[in-house]
C-alpha positions in Angstrom: -13.0 -15.9 19.8 -15.6 -14.7 17.7 -14.5 -12.7 14.4 -16.1 -9.4 15.5 -14.0 -9.6 19.1 -10.8 -7.8 19.6 -7.6 -8.9 17.4 -4.8 -10.1 19.2 -2.7 -9.5 16.1 -2.4 -6.0 15.7 0.1 -2.7 16.2 -0.9 0.8 16.9 0.7 3.9 15.6 2.9 6.0 17.9 0.0 8.1 18.7 -2.5 5.2 19.5 -5.2 6.2 16.6 -4.9 3.1 14.0 -4.5 -0.3 14.9 -3.2 -2.1 12.0 -3.8 -6.0 11.9 -0.9 -8.0 10.3 -1.6 -10.7 7.6 0.0 -13.9 7.4 3.5 -15.0 5.7 3.1 -16.7 2.4 3.3 -20.6 2.1 5.3 -21.4 -0.5 7.0 -25.1 -1.6 10.2 -25.5 -3.5 8.6 -24.9 -7.3 5.1 -23.8 -6.9 3.3 -23.5 -10.1 0.0 -22.1 -8.5 -0.1 -19.0 -6.4 -3.7 -19.0 -4.6 -4.2 -15.3 -3.3 -7.0 -14.2 -0.7 -7.5 -11.0 0.4 -6.9 -10.5 4.0 -7.1 -13.3 6.6 -9.8 -13.4 9.1 -9.6 -12.7 12.8 -9.9 -16.2 13.3 -7.1 -17.3 10.8 -4.8 -14.5 12.1 -5.2 -15.8 15.7 -4.5 -19.4 14.3 -1.7 -18.5 12.2 -3.4 -20.4 9.3 -5.1 -19.6 6.1 -8.8 -20.6 5.8 -8.9 -21.5 9.7 -12.6 -20.8 9.6 -14.2 -24.2 9.4 -17.3 -22.8 7.5 -15.0 -21.7 4.7 -15.2 -23.7 1.6 -11.3 -23.6 0.8 -10.0 -26.9 2.5 -13.1 -28.8 1.7 -12.3 -27.8 -2.4 -8.9 -28.7 -1.6 -9.9 -31.8 -0.4 -12.2 -32.7 -3.4 -9.7 -31.6 -6.3 -6.1 -32.9 -4.5 -7.3 -35.5 -1.8 -6.1 -33.7 1.1 -8.4 -34.4 4.1 -9.2 -31.4 5.6 -9.3 -33.2 9.1 -5.5 -33.4 9.0 -3.3 -30.8 11.0 -3.1 -27.9 9.6 0.7 -28.3 9.1 0.2 -31.6 7.1 -2.5 -29.9 4.8 -0.3 -27.2 3.9 3.1 -29.5 3.4 0.9 -31.8 1.2 -0.7 -28.7 -1.0 3.1 -27.3 -1.6 3.8 -30.7 -2.8 1.3 -30.3 -5.3 2.5 -27.0 -6.2 0.3 -25.0 -4.8 1.3 -21.6 -3.0 -1.0 -19.4 -0.4 -0.8 -15.7 0.2 -3.1 -12.9 0.2 -3.1 -9.5 -1.3 -3.0 -7.5 1.9 -0.2 -7.3 4.0 -1.6 -4.9 6.9 -4.7 -3.0 7.1 -6.9 -1.7 9.9 -10.4 -3.5 9.9 -13.3 -4.2 12.0 -14.4 -7.7 12.2 -13.3 -10.0 8.9 -15.5 -9.1 6.4 -13.7 -7.7 3.2 -15.9 -4.5 3.2 -14.5 -3.4 6.3 -10.5 -3.6 5.3 -9.4 -0.1 5.5 -6.0 1.5 4.8 -4.6 -1.7 3.1 -0.9 -2.2 2.5 -0.7 -4.6 -0.5 1.9 -7.4 -0.8 4.5 -7.3 -3.2 2.9 -10.0 -5.5 5.0 -9.0 -8.4 8.0 -9.7 -6.5 7.1 -13.0 -5.4 6.2 -14.0 -8.7 10.1 -12.8 -9.8 11.5 -14.8 -6.9 9.3 -17.9 -8.3 9.5 -18.1 -11.8 7.7 -21.8 -12.0 4.5 -20.2 -11.0 2.3 -20.1 -13.9 -1.4 -19.3 -12.5 -2.2 -17.2 -10.0 -6.1 -17.4 -8.8 -7.6 -14.5 -7.2 -10.1 -16.2 -4.1 -12.8 -13.8 -4.6 -13.4 -10.1 -5.9 -11.7 -8.3 -3.3 -8.5 -10.1 -4.0 -9.2 -9.8 -7.6 -9.3 -6.0 -7.1 -6.6 -5.8 -4.9 -4.5 -7.7 -7.5 -5.4 -5.7 -10.5 -4.1 -2.5 -8.2 -1.0 -4.4 -7.4 0.0 -5.3 -10.9 -1.0 -1.8 -12.2 -1.2 -1.4 -16.2 1.6 -3.9 -16.7 -0.7 -6.7 -15.8 0.9 -10.3 -15.0 4.4 -11.0 -16.1 4.6 -13.1 -19.4 3.5 -16.6 -19.3 1.5 -16.2 -15.9 -2.0 -16.5 -16.2 -4.6 -14.7 -13.9 -7.9 -16.0 -12.8 -10.6 -14.7 -10.5 -12.4 -17.6 -8.6 -15.5 -17.3 -6.4 -14.8 -16.5 -2.8 -14.4 -19.6 -0.6 -16.0 -17.5 2.1 -18.5 -18.4 4.1 -20.0 -14.8 3.2 -20.2 -15.9 -0.2 -23.6 -17.9 -0.7 -24.4 -17.1 -4.6 -22.8 -20.2 -5.9 -23.2 -23.7 -4.7 -20.3 -25.7 -3.2 -20.1 -27.9 -6.2 -20.1 -25.1 -8.8 -17.2 -23.7 -6.9 -15.4 -27.0 -7.4 -15.8 -27.0 -10.6 -14.6 -23.4 -11.1 -11.7 -24.3 -8.4 -10.5 -27.2 -10.8 -8.5 -24.9 -12.8 -5.9 -24.7 -9.8 -5.5 -28.4 -10.1 -5.2 -28.6 -14.0 -2.3 -26.3 -13.9 -0.4 -27.6 -10.4 -0.8 -31.4 -11.4 0.9 -32.7 -14.6 -2.0 -34.7 -16.3 0.7 -37.9 -16.0 0.7 -37.6 -12.7 -1.7 -39.0 -9.9 -2.0 -37.5 -6.4 
């Protein structure tokens, strides 16, 4: 299935006029320190039920460099190892209408309750927005109150294949902050 084809994960209103696509559940280990927030999963990711399922996305290659988790491992093993390294994954948008998979086509977004997730997981110290759209939705979600005390928010370059403004190497350097927070300096992975 290409990302422009019909999406199997959608619902319609009673009158059939609106098709809402549903995002993915969060991936959270027992004591997350970092929360990586994307905008909304691509059609490919939703169909696979897996974060960053597009092989052109740089997320898993960056994770491989930063944490030594091979991108060729089965998805379930990758997310298990990432959770062991205290990194949680979620998206800002719970559901929306969308044509294709580009962030610019997100319409009627229902945002996830990031503040509630942070309250339920007080070990989180860093929230990393994966790209500008995730950052914009995060700011809207947090409102004028900003993040809870003790939580740092950073905006990182999007790992999407549509983001060609920065090289892979520059993205890795910018994304290193998640490793710095997640892995204690005296512990090797």
